[in-house]
C-alpha positions in Angstrom: -116.6 1.7 76.4 -117.6 5.4 76.4 -116.6 7.7 73.6 -115.9 11.4 73.6 -117.8 13.6 71.1 -115.0 16.0 69.9 -117.4 17.9 67.8 -118.4 19.9 70.9 -114.9 21.1 71.5 -114.5 24.8 70.6 -112.2 25.3 67.6 -108.8 27.0 67.7 -108.1 25.9 71.3 -104.8 24.1 71.9 -105.3 20.5 72.9 -101.6 19.9 73.9 -101.1 19.8 77.6 -98.0 18.8 79.6 -96.6 19.2 83.0 -93.7 21.6 84.0 -92.9 20.9 87.7 -96.3 20.9 89.4 -98.1 23.3 87.0 -100.0 22.7 83.8 -98.5 24.4 80.7 -101.0 26.1 78.4 -100.8 28.9 75.9 -101.5 31.4 78.8 -99.1 31.9 81.6 -100.6 32.0 85.1 -99.4 34.5 87.6 -98.3 31.8 89.9 -96.2 30.2 87.2 -94.7 33.7 86.4 -93.9 34.3 90.0 -92.1 31.0 90.4 -90.1 31.8 87.3 -89.0 35.2 88.7 -88.2 33.8 92.1 -86.0 31.1 90.7 -83.9 33.8 89.0 -83.7 36.2 91.9 -79.9 36.2 91.9 -79.8 37.5 88.3 -82.4 40.2 89.1 -80.4 41.2 92.1 -77.2 41.5 90.0 -79.0 43.6 87.4 -80.4 45.9 90.1 -77.0 46.2 91.7 -75.3 47.0 88.4 -78.0 49.7 87.6 -77.7 51.2 91.1 -73.9 51.4 90.7 -74.2 53.1 87.3 -76.8 55.5 88.8 -74.5 56.4 91.7 -71.5 57.0 89.4 -73.7 59.0 87.0 -75.1 61.1 89.8 -71.7 61.9 91.2 -70.3 62.9 87.7 -73.4 64.9 86.8 -73.5 66.8 90.2 -69.8 67.7 90.0 -69.9 68.7 86.4 -73.0 70.9 86.6 -73.2 74.2 88.5 -76.5 75.2 90.0 -78.4 77.8 88.0 -80.3 80.7 89.4 -83.2 82.8 88.1 -82.5 86.5 88.7 -85.4 89.0 88.4 -84.6 92.7 88.3 -87.6 94.9 89.0 -88.1 98.3 87.3 -90.2 101.3 88.2 -91.3 104.4 86.1 -89.5 107.7 86.7 -90.7 110.5 88.9 -91.6 113.9 87.6 -88.3 115.5 88.8 -86.4 112.8 86.8 -87.5 114.3 83.5 -88.0 117.9 84.6 -85.7 119.3 82.0 -87.9 117.8 79.2 -90.9 119.9 80.3 -89.5 123.2 79.1 -90.2 122.9 75.3 -93.7 121.7 76.0 -94.5 124.6 78.4 -93.2 127.1 75.8 -95.3 125.6 73.0 -98.3 124.4 74.8 -100.6 125.0 71.8 -100.4 125.6 68.1 -99.3 129.2 67.6 -101.3 131.3 65.0 -98.9 132.7 62.4 -100.5 134.4 59.4 -103.6 133.9 57.3 -101.4 132.6 54.5 -99.2 130.1 56.4 -100.0 127.0 58.6 -100.0 127.1 62.4 -96.8 126.3 64.1 -97.1 122.6 65.2 -97.0 121.5 68.8 -93.7 120.2 70.3 -94.3 116.6 71.4 -95.6 116.3 75.0 -93.2 114.5 77.4 -94.6 112.8 80.5 -93.4 110.0 82.8 -95.8 107.6 81.2 -94.7 108.5 77.7 -90.9 108.1 78.4 -91.5 104.8 80.4 -93.6 103.4 77.5 -90.8 104.2 75.0 -88.3 102.6 77.3 -90.5 99.5 77.6 -90.8 99.2 73.8 -87.0 99.4 73.3 -86.5 96.9 76.2 -88.5 94.4 74.2 -86.4 95.0 71.0 -84.5 91.8 70.0 -82.0 93.6 67.7 -81.2 96.1 70.5 -80.6 93.2 73.0 -78.4 91.4 70.4 -76.4 94.6 70.0 -75.8 94.8 73.7 -74.8 91.2 74.0 -72.4 91.6 71.1 -70.8 94.7 72.4 -70.4 93.5 76.0 -69.8 89.7 75.3 -72.6 88.9 77.8 -73.1 85.1 77.7 -76.9 85.1 78.5 -80.2 86.4 77.3 -82.7 88.6 79.0 -86.4 88.1 79.3 -88.8 91.0 79.8 -92.2 90.7 81.4 -94.9 92.3 83.5 -95.8 91.1 86.9 -99.1 92.7 88.2 -98.3 95.8 86.0 -94.7 96.0 87.2 -91.9 95.7 84.6 -89.0 93.3 85.2 -86.0 91.8 83.4 -85.0 88.2 84.2 -82.1 86.0 83.3 -80.7 82.6 84.3 -77.1 82.1 85.3 -75.1 80.1 87.8 -73.7 83.3 89.5 -76.6 85.5 90.6 -74.3 88.5 91.3 -73.0 88.4 87.7 -76.5 88.0 86.3 -77.7 91.0 88.4 -74.8 93.3 87.2 -75.4 92.3 83.5 -79.1 92.9 83.9 -78.5 96.4 85.4 -76.0 97.2 82.5 -78.6 96.1 80.0 -81.3 98.3 81.5 -78.9 101.2 81.6 -77.9 100.6 78.0 -81.6 100.5 76.8 -82.4 103.6 79.0 -79.5 105.6 77.4 -80.7 104.6 73.9 -84.3 105.5 74.8 -83.2 108.9 76.1 -81.2 109.6 72.9 -84.3 108.7 70.8 -86.6 110.9 72.9 -84.2 113.8 72.7 -83.8 113.3 68.9 -87.6 113.3 68.5 -88.0 116.3 70.7 -85.3 118.2 68.8 -86.9 117.4 65.5 -90.2 118.6 66.8 -88.6 121.9 68.0 -86.8 122.3 64.6 -90.1 121.8 62.8 -91.8 124.5 64.8 -88.9 126.8 64.3 -89.0 126.3 60.5 -92.8 127.1 60.4 -92.3 130.3 62.5 -89.4 131.4 60.3 -91.3 130.8 57.2 -94.3 132.7 58.6 -92.2 135.7 59.7 -90.4 135.8 56.4 -93.6 135.8 54.4 -95.1 138.3 56.8 -92.2 140.7 56.4 -92.4 140.4 52.6 -96.1 141.2 52.5 -95.7 144.0 55.1 -92.8 145.6 53.3 -94.7 145.5 50.0 -97.7 147.1 51.7 -95.5 149.8 53.2 -93.9 150.5 49.8 -97.3 150.8 48.2 -98.5 153.2 50.9 -95.3 155.4 50.6 -95.8 155.6 46.9 -99.4 156.7 47.4 -98.4 159.4 49.9 -95.6 160.7 47.6 -98.0 161.0 44.7 -100.5 162.9 46.9 -97.7 165.2 48.1 -96.6 166.0 44.6 -100.2 166.9 43.6 -100.7 169.0 46.7 -97.5 170.9 46.1 -98.4 171.5 42.4 -101.8 172.8 43.4 -100.4 174.8 46.3 -102.6 173.0 48.7 -100.8 173.5 52.0 -103.7 173.4 54.4 -106.6 170.9 54.3 -109.6 171.7 52.1 -112.6 171.4 54.3 -115.3 172.7 51.9 -116.0 170.1 49.2 -119.1 168.7 47.6 -117.5 165.2 47.4 -118.6 162.5 49.7 -116.0 161.6 52.4 -114.9 158.3 50.8 -114.3 160.0 47.5 -112.1 162.9 48.7 -108.6 162.8 47.1 -105.7 162.4 49.5 -104.1 165.7 48.5 -107.1 167.5 50.0 -105.5 167.2 53.4 -102.7 169.5 52.3 -99.0 169.0 51.7 -98.2 169.8 55.3 -100.3 167.0 56.7 -99.2 164.6 53.9 -95.5 165.3 54.6 -96.1 164.7 58.3 -97.8 161.3 57.6 -95.0 160.3 55.2 -92.3 161.1 57.8 -94.0 159.0 60.5 -94.8 156.1 58.2 -91.3 155.8 56.9 -89.9 155.6 60.4 -92.5 153.2 61.8 -92.9 149.4 61.3 -95.5 148.2 58.9 -98.8 147.9 60.6 -99.3 144.4 59.2 -96.5 143.1 61.4 -98.4 144.3 64.5 -101.7 143.0 63.3 -100.5 139.4 62.9 -98.3 139.2 66.1 -94.9 139.3 64.5 -93.4 140.4 67.9 -94.8 137.4 69.7 -93.6 135.1 66.9 -90.1 136.6 67.1 -90.0 136.1 70.9 -91.1 132.5 70.7 -88.6 131.9 67.9 -85.8 133.2 70.2 -87.0 131.0 73.0 -87.1 127.9 70.8 -83.6 128.6 69.6 -82.3 128.9 73.2 -83.7 125.4 74.1 -80.8 123.0 74.5 -82.0 119.4 75.0 -79.3 117.4 76.8 -79.4 114.0 78.4 -77.8 115.3 81.6 -79.9 114.6 84.7 -82.6 112.7 82.8 -83.7 109.3 84.2 -86.5 107.4 82.6 -86.4 104.3 84.7 -85.8 103.5 88.4 -84.0 100.2 89.1 -84.6 98.3 92.3 -81.1 97.3 93.2 -82.1 94.1 95.1 -83.2 91.5 92.6 -85.3 88.4 93.3 -83.0 85.4 93.2 -84.3 81.8 93.2 -82.6 78.5 92.3 -84.0 77.0 89.2 -85.1 73.3 89.4 -83.5 72.6 86.0 -81.6 69.5 87.0 -82.4 66.5 89.3 -80.6 66.1 92.5 -78.3 63.2 93.3 -81.0 61.4 95.3 -83.4 61.7 92.4 -80.9 60.3 89.9 -80.1 57.3 92.1 -83.7 56.7 92.9 -84.7 56.8 89.2 -81.8 54.6 88.3 -82.7 51.9 90.9 -86.4 51.9 89.7 -85.4 51.6 86.1 -82.9 48.8 87.0 -85.7 46.9 88.8 -88.1 47.3 85.8 -85.3 46.3 83.5 -84.4 43.2 85.6 -88.0 42.1 85.7 -88.4 42.5 82.0 -85.2 40.7 81.2 -86.0 37.8 83.5 -89.5 37.5 82.1 -88.2 37.4 78.6 -85.7 34.6 79.5 -88.5 32.7 81.4 -90.9 33.0 78.4 -88.3 31.8 75.9 -87.3 28.8 78.0 -90.9 27.9 78.6 -91.7 28.1 74.9 -88.8 25.9 74.0 -89.9 23.3 76.6 -93.4 23.4 75.4 -92.3 22.9 71.8 -90.1 20.0 72.8 -93.0 18.3 74.6 -95.3 18.7 71.7 -92.8 16.9 69.4 -92.5 14.0 71.8 -96.3 13.5 71.8 
């Protein structure tokens, strides 16, 4: 009788074998055995899939009816033309460069330059302001937010809403709100620049008048003293014969008649210092600056393209997608559930057979 050498058997391999139907039961489940287990429970799988499909259909109907389609609205913006900000050019033209004042006072500063690029850049900066957008939303009770971006260098404002017409109107209102705020800030800065230039010119003119008047008073005193000396010495006509060098000849030598004539003319004339340092030109510019009236009327710093780009956002699945996904998930769930039931039943049967042996 032959014997079996069990020492050659690999360790940790289960020796228990039994029969379930026509297949051998081992620790590993064969694909054929698994297929048979799924086929025998096809009714259960079909019921699970049908239940999942029903739930998906009901869910798709409820979701579709309860959700409105949402649209993405893009409002395109363009920079202004030169004629749109024409009234802002006047202060810059008047004060194109720093105006010399006096040797003792600073130059009058430039009024800020205003160009279409400058004003559109200021508008863009305020358009990106979160606090400014929050202020607009609070004041107008607008139920959405705005996104600002650049598309190939073109500025735009976008928003998402179920009604594209409402979204467009709100976006236009927001752009106009920011534009008005930007214009007010530009005009305020421009007025501050004008006021600063006015203050420097006023200071220069005031200082110049003080120095010129003091110089005039000194010259009048000098002429009066020479006139008194000439009268006391009875020098009426100029003394032409004198051994003194020209720069050392006393003023009374020209005679009281000439001194009196110079004094009368000097008293009636403006101090020469004012003419020397351009007091007349400063006064003219001061008058021009005071006449500048910066108003927002007729100023436009952005051009709005009234026809926005509207596209429906794919933010929610369609009814077909919901039903399709539901059926697929139901099939996967049914297969998983049936597999778990088959595996538990198989393990129980295997355990029972092992106890019998």
